N, C-alpha and C positions, 0 to 999 in steps of 0.2 A: 503494500499500499502505500509506504513511503516514499518508494523510487516513482510508483504512478504520480504521487504528489511533485515530487522532483521534478520528472519530466513535464509536468503541467507549467512549473514555474518557469522552465528552460523555455516554453513554447510563449509565454509570455513576455519574456526579456526577450525572444528573438523577434516578436511583433512588434515592440517597442521599439528596436534598432531598425527595422523596416518603416514603422512612423515617421521616427525622426528623419531617417535619411530622406524619404518620400517630401514631409515638411520643407526642410533644410533645400532640398531640389526647388519645389517649388517656389520658395522665398527667391532661391539664386534666378531661377528661371524668369520670375517679373521682374527682377530689378535687371534683367539683361537687354537694354533698349533695342542692341543689334537683332536679336531674335523676334520678339515682340513688337515690334514697330511695324512688321510686315502681316499682323493680325489685322485684317480687315475682310468685310463683306464675305462671300462664299470663299474668298482664297484661305484656308486657315493658316497658313504662312509657314515657317520653317520649327515654330515651336511646337506643333500639334503632337507629331509624335513624343519627345521628351515630356510635354505635359501628359498625356495618357499613359507611358510609362510609370511616371510618378504617382498618377491618381490608381493605378492599378497596384504601385508597391503600398499606397496608402489603405488600399481594400483588402490587399493580402494581409497586411500588417493588422490591421483590425479582424480579420479572421481569424489567425492564428493567436492572436489573446483572448478573443473570446473561447476558442477551443482548447487552450492552455486553461484558463477559468475553468469551464467544464470537468476537465481532466484532474484538476487538483481538487475541486468540488467533489467531485465522484471517489476520490480517495479516502474522504473524509478524515484527513489527518490534520493535526492542526500546526498553523505556519512555523511555531516555536517548533515541532519536531521535524520538520521539513528543512528549517534553518539550522539544525544542530549537525544535520548530515551533510548539508548542502557545501559543497569543494566550489571556491572560485574560481578554479583552475580551467575548467573550461570555459569559462566567459572571457579570460584573458585575450586570446585570438580576435574575436567580434570586436573587443573595446580597440584592442589594437587598431585593427581594421577602419574603423570610424574616425581613430585620432588621425592614421596615417591619410586616409582620405581629405580630411580635413586641413592637413597641411598641402596634400597634392595639389586642390582647389586654389591656395593660397598661394602656392609656388607656379600655379600657372600663367598668372600675366608676370610675373618677373622672368622668370627661366623659359618660358615658351612652351607649347606643346610637347615637342619630341622631347627636348631636355627633362622635362618634369615627369611623363609618361615613361621613357627611357628607365626614368631613376626608381618610378613607383613599382612599373612592372619587375626590373629585375630584382626589387627588394622582396617583393611578395614572393615571387619565384624561389628565391633563397632560403623563405621563410619556411615556405608551405614545401619544400622538398624535404621527403623525409630523410632521416640520420642513415638508413642503410642504402639508399639510392645516391649519397653524396662521393662524388669521387674526389681525387687529388684536388689541392687547391687550383692550379694553373687550368686543369681539364674542366673543374666545376665553375670559376669564373667564366671560361669560356661558352661553356653552355648556356650559362644563364644570359650571359650576355645576347648570344644569339638568340635566344628565345626573348629575351626582351625586346630585341631589334626586329623581329619579328612581329611582335605583337603590337609594336608601335607602329609598324609601317602600313598594316593593317587596319590599325584604327585612324590612321592619319589619310590612307587610301578611302578609307567607308566615309570619313565625314570630310574631308576638303575634295576628296576627287569626285567620288559619288553623289554624296548628299549634299554637298556644294555649303557646308556650314562654315563659316568664319572661326577660324582656330586663333588662340594667342600665341 
């Protein structure tokens, strides 16, 4: 029963993270005059897809929170009992991701899209590579840099070349 309650609280935390990302994204989108200045009439403009995705994040986050609350309540375990067994270790990586995403968004205007995205992608590739898959340092750095370059190039092509979104 405690495990079910813990899973419910994990769902509430995950849903809250989705809500925060969605809200921050909508605020940032609303402040981006380049994207929102083209929203008029029957033409939804370039902000339509990001807005739809952010609203989907808000809806998904709300559903995950509600399901988590229902799971926790069905377990019939007090919050104090769950708190005693709740380890914070599983929540470190999502918290660090949200923090690094905030740093990435702040770095975009200063470093530009390519540099900021390369650093962000390389950092998370290195962080998410399982210990048993890590190679000796020069080879590992080369693989991480190569993967970060591919990810950055793909994102650049999609946003700049295909969708024609102005990038910092």
